Steps between C-alpha positions, in 0.01 A plus 500: 500500500611859438336648818730521795333419842529656837578213727501508885672223696383497867728328743785570264784449758392145587631184337201468268477869431861504382440190296203677340739778384745242350211321322360824361843595372600147362168463313516859365155584637404844361568704810482867419516615858583292798347579844686308767293489828557370850425582865620817675819328631614414144402829335803688364694182421627443150409196283671419161293476183628512139837640597361783722437547869141574594394648831245307693184687595295462811167329428218758487191548276679757276778258397236306297378796301516414119640152574403239242618194683573452874698195599451442870732285717463685828331230711135438575440784737629785283338332189156508667544872578669622181397275212149635487635851510728441207208329313281811570771709339464297181782251533475137422616345824687164501538402863753233614354460858230282630264788555269456202548136400171382638306812394247393231530846334879462466622257242781261604723469191783285365542611132582155370186363661219761513614836354142572372384536861711816548265695269208478748625701800213689664724646764788578260716252695651173381638258751834314444467147650729357763845399374450127552150500332635685191761243401272215575213616288728583205617134507148368550332710223577278195408184689183653628399604152563162352374257782323720771689484828283376787758490779853632578706392798786755531797531736698823469872559578495884529799726493586755767480795264123457505513643849704807394844635536490493886443125492792444263727707722383304810565171326854605405556598869373152611724322247807685637399402863452141398840491320675645801334252739310777675147490626275583206257775580129459416483844333156655479506538125544124461286395799743221576828339393508451126876437471533121473119464535158547342212700637125529470444839642223684315186611673300210626133431441455287816153390418601330179853406591639677205728799456391818327761438227342158425139627494599766258596226247158341541287814447724660240523196282132471483453864429759517222355194326141601567428155639406449868493119453878472476630346825834627621690331789794727589798485742728807506861478636773770518843355412851638540520616148539876429300519177287285278183315611463121419189286516415142474167441334276187482218547250175320437301571179149424372627360175809267480828666401840335478831650604601525132184686412546733795863565412403582137237747621742664745766535231264718300349682797560888547728581777624140554838341448514124528827374666446131521775251431479300818716209368792744481416687827345810323217666684406856606686661786461840673846614438454460126162670505625810687511808285297340218138519394362154418323253717718193482335156497668167541462149653188451289383146581213274575393501861613156631261528793204610290512341158369735235616801691800721432792627708730786415749743654457879441754773563493871445662824612254625767605862469456501122230274371359468853464872539659775294503339154134383537392860582687648205361240268155597606579861407638384165184304431286813561710772335727343234 
């Protein structure tokens, strides 16, 4: 397009906000004017974009004047307060928090799966799904289209960067303590010892026995596919990996589908890269996914414990496809 857009990035000094700037630059999104926005404590800082330093502005109604697209990664509380204000000013808001994901008037969008839903946005707000949901539904989409998925059992292996820069720093401190033989502190940002360990520390829904992170995958998968009959059985785990979420999926379908058929569909699917040569030890890993855009899929096989079912392993960069990239792709789908 020839028109240049005025783009605001709210929460620009956070890990996802900075990744949004990198993605906008790398994909040559038509930014005519960048409006970097953050809280009062970050106002005045500088952020780089296209070879220049841009001054961060404190979030306020006037910063959204004339903005075409507002990418939010400021957390649920600020998003609830400021996203409607940005939308009232005329911006298309794409929000990365959980604030609007369940709102029936806010579409929940993964461009490779349901981009058309972004056109119907009564509140002017589009919700970005949870990082673990995004990569899963990208991998499930071609199989669902061909054979209709009835159930998914998913176990996640989620990276520390999903909790932000503070959690990454805390993990690095714990690793140094562990290596030195010191007592490892249970730092607040990690809510326990992650060095040499795994954690399940998201908000608990005591009545159901599930974590909030797990229930997101249930509700969001159904909303994205527009199918409340899909059964999702999730377990979410934080692992001592800095970046890149991994997931093990067991899939049941209404119509039979073989691993070879699934592999062929995935090889043609948008946003997917098949990495599957198990005989030679080739499968997706977080370290290879970091800094890249695809959702990597491997270990595609028949479920030995459920004949006719499928199993696969899915990996993606949670800061890119799981957050920043997905938001920018939504903007591309609307404006380019």
